[in-house]
C-alpha positions in Angstrom: 72.5 28.4 -33.0 72.6 31.6 -35.4 73.7 30.0 -38.8 77.0 31.5 -39.8 77.8 29.6 -43.1 78.5 32.1 -46.3 75.6 32.3 -48.9 75.2 30.8 -51.8 75.3 32.9 -54.8 76.0 33.1 -58.6 79.1 33.6 -60.4 77.7 36.7 -61.0 77.2 37.4 -56.7 73.6 37.8 -57.0 72.1 35.2 -53.9 70.6 32.5 -54.9 67.2 32.2 -52.4 66.2 29.4 -54.3 68.5 26.4 -55.2 65.4 23.7 -55.3 63.7 23.6 -58.3 63.6 26.1 -61.5 61.5 28.6 -62.4 57.9 27.1 -64.4 54.8 28.5 -65.2 52.7 27.0 -62.2 53.4 23.5 -60.5 53.3 21.4 -63.9 54.5 23.8 -66.7 57.1 24.7 -68.7 60.0 25.9 -67.7 61.5 29.5 -69.0 64.4 30.3 -71.1 65.0 33.1 -68.7 66.3 30.4 -65.6 69.4 32.5 -65.4 70.5 30.4 -62.4 69.8 27.2 -63.8 71.4 27.6 -67.3 74.9 28.9 -65.4 74.5 26.0 -63.5 73.9 23.4 -66.1 76.4 25.0 -69.0 79.0 25.5 -66.1 78.4 22.0 -64.7 78.7 20.5 -68.7 82.0 22.1 -68.6 83.5 20.4 -65.6 85.6 17.8 -67.6 87.7 17.7 -70.6 87.9 15.9 -73.1 86.1 12.9 -71.2 82.0 13.0 -70.6 80.9 14.4 -66.7 78.9 11.6 -66.8 78.4 8.5 -68.7 82.2 8.5 -69.6 83.0 4.8 -69.4 80.6 3.2 -72.7 80.6 0.9 -75.1 78.7 1.0 -78.5 76.8 -0.6 -81.3 75.5 -0.4 -84.8 72.0 -2.2 -85.3 68.9 -1.8 -86.4 64.7 -1.2 -85.5 62.0 -2.4 -87.0 58.4 -0.8 -86.2 55.2 -3.2 -86.0 52.9 -0.7 -86.8 50.5 -1.1 -83.9 51.1 0.3 -80.6 49.8 -2.9 -78.8 46.5 -3.8 -80.5 46.0 -0.3 -82.3 47.5 1.0 -84.9 50.4 2.7 -84.3 48.7 6.1 -86.2 45.9 6.4 -83.4 48.5 7.5 -81.5 51.0 9.3 -83.5 52.0 10.5 -86.8 55.3 9.8 -86.5 57.1 7.6 -89.5 59.8 5.6 -87.7 56.6 3.9 -85.5 54.0 3.7 -88.7 55.6 2.0 -91.4 56.1 -1.6 -91.2 59.0 -3.6 -93.5 61.9 -0.3 -92.9 64.9 -1.2 -91.2 66.0 2.2 -89.2 69.8 2.2 -88.8 70.3 3.0 -85.1 73.5 3.3 -82.6 73.2 2.6 -79.1 75.8 3.4 -76.7 75.7 1.7 -73.2 77.2 3.3 -70.6 78.2 3.4 -66.3 77.3 7.0 -65.0 79.7 8.2 -62.4 83.2 6.4 -63.2 85.7 7.7 -65.1 86.6 6.6 -68.5 88.3 3.3 -68.0 86.4 2.5 -64.6 84.8 -1.0 -64.2 81.8 -1.9 -65.8 80.7 -4.1 -62.5 80.7 -0.5 -60.9 77.5 -0.2 -58.7 75.8 2.3 -61.0 72.6 3.0 -63.0 73.5 2.2 -66.6 72.9 4.7 -69.8 71.0 3.2 -72.2 71.2 5.6 -75.4 69.8 5.5 -78.6 70.3 7.0 -82.0 67.5 6.3 -84.6 68.5 7.7 -88.1 65.1 7.6 -89.5 63.9 9.1 -92.8 62.9 11.9 -90.9 65.9 12.8 -89.3 67.8 11.7 -86.1 65.7 10.6 -83.2 67.8 10.1 -79.8 66.1 8.3 -76.8 68.3 8.7 -74.1 67.9 7.4 -70.4 69.0 4.5 -68.2 68.8 1.2 -67.4 66.5 1.9 -64.6 63.0 3.6 -64.9 63.5 6.0 -62.9 65.5 8.5 -61.2 66.9 10.3 -58.1 65.7 13.4 -58.8 62.6 15.6 -60.1 63.6 18.7 -61.0 67.3 19.1 -63.4 68.7 22.6 -61.3 69.7 19.3 -59.0 71.6 17.2 -61.3 74.7 19.5 -60.7 74.3 19.1 -57.1 73.9 15.0 -57.4 76.9 14.4 -59.2 78.7 16.4 -57.1 77.9 14.5 -54.1 77.9 11.0 -56.0 81.5 11.9 -57.8 84.8 11.5 -55.9 85.3 13.8 -52.7 87.2 16.9 -54.2 89.5 16.8 -51.0 90.4 13.0 -50.9 89.1 12.1 -54.7 87.2 8.9 -52.9 83.8 8.4 -53.4 82.0 8.6 -49.9 79.2 6.9 -48.5 78.5 10.1 -46.5 78.8 12.1 -49.2 76.0 10.1 -51.6 73.6 9.8 -48.3 74.0 13.2 -47.0 72.2 14.6 -50.7 69.9 12.0 -50.5 68.6 12.2 -47.1 67.4 15.9 -48.0 65.6 14.3 -50.9 62.5 12.2 -50.2 61.6 11.3 -53.6 65.5 9.3 -54.2 64.9 6.6 -51.5 62.7 4.9 -54.9 66.0 5.3 -56.9 68.4 4.1 -53.9 65.9 1.0 -53.3 66.4 0.0 -56.5 70.3 1.4 -57.1 71.4 -0.5 -53.7 69.4 -4.2 -54.8 71.4 -6.2 -57.2 69.2 -4.3 -59.7 72.3 -1.9 -59.3 75.2 -4.0 -61.1 73.3 -5.2 -64.3 75.4 -8.8 -65.3 75.9 -7.3 -68.6 74.3 -5.0 -71.2 73.1 -7.3 -73.4 70.9 -8.6 -70.4 69.2 -5.0 -69.0 66.3 -3.2 -69.7 66.5 0.0 -71.0 64.2 3.1 -70.5 63.5 6.7 -71.7 62.8 7.6 -68.0 61.0 11.1 -68.7 57.9 11.6 -69.9 57.2 12.2 -73.6 54.0 12.5 -75.6 53.2 10.8 -78.5 51.8 13.3 -80.8 48.7 12.3 -84.1 47.7 13.8 -87.1 45.1 15.1 -85.4 47.0 17.1 -83.3 46.0 14.8 -80.1 48.9 13.9 -78.0 49.5 11.7 -75.1 51.7 11.3 -71.9 54.0 8.3 -72.4 57.1 6.5 -71.4 59.2 4.5 -73.6 61.3 1.3 -72.4 63.4 -1.3 -74.2 62.4 -5.0 -73.2 65.4 -7.4 -73.7 64.7 -10.5 -75.4 67.8 -12.3 -74.0 66.1 -11.9 -70.7 67.2 -10.0 -67.7 70.0 -11.0 -64.8 71.7 -8.7 -62.4 74.6 -9.0 -60.0 75.2 -9.3 -55.9 78.1 -7.5 -54.6 80.1 -10.4 -54.2 79.3 -11.8 -57.7 80.6 -8.1 -59.1 83.8 -8.1 -56.8 85.0 -11.5 -58.3 84.1 -10.7 -62.0 85.8 -7.3 -61.0 88.8 -8.8 -59.9 89.5 -10.7 -63.5 88.7 -8.1 -65.8 87.4 -4.2 -65.8 85.7 -4.3 -69.2 83.4 -7.9 -68.9 80.1 -6.1 -70.4 82.1 -4.5 -73.3 84.0 -8.1 -74.2 80.2 -9.9 -73.9 78.7 -7.3 -76.1 81.6 -7.2 -78.6 82.1 -11.6 -78.6 78.4 -12.1 -79.2 78.2 -9.9 -82.0 81.2 -11.6 -83.4 79.7 -15.0 -82.6 76.3 -13.7 -84.2 73.8 -14.0 -81.2 73.0 -10.9 -81.9 71.1 -8.9 -78.7 67.4 -7.9 -79.8 65.4 -5.7 -77.5 61.4 -5.1 -77.8 60.4 -1.4 -78.0 57.1 -0.7 -75.5 55.6 2.6 -74.6 53.0 3.4 -71.6 50.6 5.8 -72.4 48.3 8.0 -70.3 46.0 10.9 -71.3 47.3 14.1 -71.7 46.6 16.4 -68.6 47.4 16.5 -64.8 45.9 13.3 -64.1 44.3 14.9 -60.6 43.4 11.2 -59.8 46.5 9.9 -59.3 48.9 10.1 -56.4 52.0 10.8 -57.9 52.4 13.2 -60.8 53.1 11.2 -64.1 55.8 14.1 -64.9 57.5 13.2 -62.1 60.5 10.8 -63.2 60.9 9.3 -59.6 58.4 7.2 -60.6 56.9 4.5 -62.0 53.4 4.1 -64.0 52.1 1.2 -62.7 51.9 -1.7 -65.1 48.6 -2.6 -64.4 47.4 0.2 -65.0 49.5 1.8 -67.7 50.3 -1.8 -69.5 53.6 -1.8 -71.5 52.6 -1.8 -75.2 55.2 -3.1 -77.5 55.5 -0.9 -80.6 58.8 -2.2 -82.7 62.2 -4.4 -81.7 65.9 -3.4 -82.1 68.9 -5.8 -83.0 72.2 -4.9 -82.7 74.2 -6.7 -85.8 77.8 -4.5 -85.9 80.3 -3.3 -83.6 82.0 -0.3 -84.5 85.2 -0.2 -86.6 86.4 2.7 -84.4 85.9 3.1 -80.9 87.0 6.4 -80.8 85.4 7.8 -84.4 81.9 6.2 -83.0 81.5 5.4 -79.1 83.5 8.5 -78.0 82.7 11.0 -80.7 78.9 9.7 -80.5 76.6 12.5 -78.8 73.2 11.9 -77.6 70.2 14.7 -76.9 66.8 14.4 -75.4 65.8 17.8 -77.4 66.5 15.2 -80.6 62.9 14.9 -81.8 61.4 14.1 -84.7 57.8 14.5 -86.1 55.0 12.9 -83.4 57.0 12.6 -80.8 56.8 15.8 -78.2 58.0 17.3 -75.3 55.7 17.0 -71.9 56.6 19.3 -69.1 58.6 17.2 -67.4 61.2 19.3 -65.3 63.9 16.9 -66.0 63.6 16.3 -69.1 63.3 20.2 -69.6 66.6 20.8 -68.4 68.4 18.0 -69.8 66.9 19.1 -73.2 69.3 22.3 -72.5 71.7 20.4 -71.5 72.9 17.3 -72.9 73.2 19.4 -76.2 75.0 22.1 -75.0 77.6 19.4 -73.6 78.3 18.2 -76.7 78.9 21.3 -78.4 81.8 21.7 -76.1 83.1 18.3 -75.5 83.1 17.6 -79.2 82.9 21.0 -80.9 80.2 23.2 -81.9 79.9 20.8 -85.8 79.9 17.9 -83.4 76.8 16.8 -86.0 78.8 16.6 -88.9 80.6 13.3 -87.9 79.6 10.5 -89.1 78.4 9.1 -86.1 75.9 11.7 -85.0 75.0 13.0 -88.9 71.6 11.9 -90.2 70.9 9.1 -92.2 72.5 9.3 -95.8 69.2 10.2 -97.4 68.6 13.1 -95.1 70.7 16.1 -96.0 71.2 18.9 -93.3 70.1 22.5 -94.7 70.3 24.8 -92.4 71.6 28.3 -92.3 74.5 27.7 -89.5 77.9 28.5 -90.5 82.0 28.3 -89.6 83.1 27.3 -86.1 86.0 25.0 -85.1 86.6 22.3 -87.0 83.9 22.5 -89.7 84.6 20.4 -92.9 81.5 21.4 -95.2 78.5 23.5 -95.2 75.3 22.2 -94.8 73.0 22.3 -97.5 72.1 25.7 -99.1 69.5 27.1 -100.7 69.1 28.4 -104.7 71.6 31.6 -103.9 74.5 30.4 -101.6 74.9 34.8 -100.4 71.1 34.2 -98.5 72.1 32.7 -95.4 69.4 33.9 -93.7 65.6 33.7 -93.8 63.1 34.5 -95.0 64.3 36.0 -98.0 62.1 38.7 -100.1 63.5 37.5 -103.6 63.1 33.6 -102.2 66.3 32.3 -103.0 67.2 30.8 -99.5 66.1 28.3 -97.5 62.2 27.8 -96.8 60.7 26.6 -93.4 58.8 23.4 -94.1 54.8 23.0 -94.2 53.2 23.1 -91.4 51.0 19.8 -89.8 47.5 20.2 -91.1 46.3 20.1 -87.1 49.2 21.4 -84.7 49.2 20.4 -80.8 48.8 23.4 -78.7 49.0 22.4 -75.4 47.5 25.3 -72.8 49.4 26.7 -70.2 49.0 28.8 -67.4 50.0 29.5 -64.0 52.2 31.8 -62.0 55.5 32.0 -62.5 57.4 30.6 -59.7 60.2 27.9 -57.9 57.5 24.8 -57.0 57.7 22.0 -55.0 55.8 18.7 -56.5 52.6 18.8 -54.3 51.5 15.0 -55.2 54.2 13.6 -52.9 52.2 10.6 -51.4 53.8 7.8 -53.8 57.8 9.5 -52.6 57.9 6.7 -49.8 55.0 4.7 -51.4 56.2 3.2 -54.7 60.0 2.6 -52.6 58.1 0.3 -50.3 56.6 -1.6 -53.2 59.6 -2.2 -54.6 61.1 -3.6 -51.6 58.7 -5.6 -50.6 58.4 -7.0 -54.5 61.9 -8.4 -54.1 62.9 -12.5 -53.6 64.5 -12.7 -50.2 67.6 -13.0 -51.9 67.3 -9.2 -53.2 66.4 -7.7 -50.4 69.2 -9.5 -48.5 71.9 -7.8 -50.7 70.5 -4.3 -50.4 70.0 -4.5 -47.0 73.9 -5.6 -46.5 74.9 -2.7 -49.2 73.0 -0.4 -47.0 74.5 -1.4 -43.5 77.8 -1.4 -45.1 76.8 2.5 -46.3 75.2 3.5 -42.9 78.2 2.0 -41.0 80.5 4.9 -43.0 78.0 7.7 -42.2 77.9 10.0 -39.4 75.2 9.4 -37.0 72.7 12.5 -38.6 72.5 11.4 -41.9 72.3 7.7 -40.3 69.0 8.3 -38.3 67.3 10.3 -41.3 67.9 7.5 -43.9 66.3 4.9 -41.3 63.5 7.6 -40.7 63.5 7.3 -44.6 63.7 3.7 -45.1 61.0 2.8 -42.3 58.0 5.5 -44.1 58.8 3.4 -47.0 58.5 -0.1 -45.6 59.0 -0.6 -41.2 60.7 -3.7 -42.2 63.0 -2.4 -44.8 64.1 0.7 -42.1 64.4 -1.8 -39.0 66.8 -4.0 -41.0 68.8 -1.1 -41.6 69.1 -0.1 -38.3 70.2 -3.5 -36.6 72.4 -4.4 -39.0 74.3 -0.7 -38.6 73.6 -0.5 -35.1 71.3 2.6 -35.4 69.0 3.5 -32.6 65.5 2.9 -34.6 63.8 4.7 -32.3 65.4 7.7 -32.1 65.4 7.8 -36.1 61.4 7.1 -36.0 61.5 10.2 -33.7 62.8 12.7 -36.0 60.2 14.8 -37.4 59.2 15.7 -41.4 62.2 17.4 -43.6 61.4 21.4 -43.1 58.9 22.6 -45.5 57.9 18.7 -46.8 54.8 17.4 -46.6 54.7 14.8 -44.0 55.6 10.8 -45.4 52.9 9.7 -47.2 50.9 12.8 -47.8 50.6 15.5 -49.7 51.3 19.3 -49.9 47.9 21.2 -50.0 47.8 23.5 -53.0 50.4 24.2 -55.3 53.2 25.1 -52.8 56.7 27.3 -53.4 60.0 25.5 -52.3 59.8 27.9 -49.5 56.8 26.7 -48.2 54.6 29.2 -49.1 51.5 28.4 -50.8 50.5 29.6 -54.6 46.7 29.5 -53.8 45.3 29.5 -50.7 43.1 26.5 -50.8 41.3 23.8 -48.0 43.2 21.1 -47.1 42.1 17.8 -49.0 
């Protein structure tokens, strides 16, 4: 049958020929600023709700401090990074942390099955460093152009205003890389018991850069000293029947009692480069870096010891961005990180205003004064620090009375970039199912039972086409996994197993033969591996 559906376009009416990937320089290269389709899509998405956050609307926060160990594992921190905040011991760097749920509205229950936001603002002597992540170490998608689609599928139906399981799984069924996150989310790990007893992760891949201009890929993690505790669906329902804000109460009550929650800060480190020997791309945020190969190296600790005096001023108006880095910490070409770096700061300028960084909760530490040539805009209430001549709000100035550039480091990091501009799939896809299967097998029996029960309930709400494709995904992750979901939901397992691979995608357990555009054509014609 011919497809009579309308053609997807931009708001300008331009036909969208590829809605799956941003344009990048080569498969693993950086995104380009002329990604008009992506910019239109993501900036509109940032403005879909007012004044509540589009995502992470339900949240709680606390103040505290960070202390560096001066080491990363057993090595001096300076071996990997010139960032002062990770090198200077005996310094208590002020911090603010906002915990949150993702999909629910501002007054939604904190028992929701949902990833938890874990956003941290370090107010360092070199300015702010924001580490914006989640409690789980991975995510649903690996290309930022899919983020508005993903959240639309997870948010309430635009007609019924209800979150519908079939919409969630209709989106997931088309993205094999999502099965890993789904396996985590639908298990008890999808409902942390509270904010104190949950892990945190930057999720994306960053780089540490030392004073020699040498870079290493890295991932950041928070390990709670209180231990990790999660809830089953039944336990969460019991709590929700009595209190929809139990996690905020737990956080505030413990701080008030002097039981200050504490996390150790750890990094995983990998040599910079493609790391072709791995079966996954280390820039792919749907994958974990195996800890037996890339151990968690402890480098500091965070303590939360004070609750906000004004919830709105601190928690609601707090604003974080993945682009807020200090010298010695840099971006990788992780496509989700690059997309988030535009989106996060853009949504803060819309939600709070163009001068959101003048608010005390978002401003740098008192000893760090901003000096910029940025002026005016809504709700500005002071002028940033200027040069000697207040008439000069530009740079450079030939009479040398304005602001000047900071001294450059002795040795800068220069990343080599080469590739054909295009929209690429990720070619290293062997672990799209492997890591999901490993996670399933690593669960304790009660965790697997809760996972299967949650998925069976969801599958019963989905049409057959979605049921079959999801069982196909689960079965390729682990045969027992797929069989138990099929049997529980009354789905024909053999019919599901007979489905062909998704069009244009690598078959389960395989990788694409070479760099491949999202239309399935190869960027470089090479022999199969």
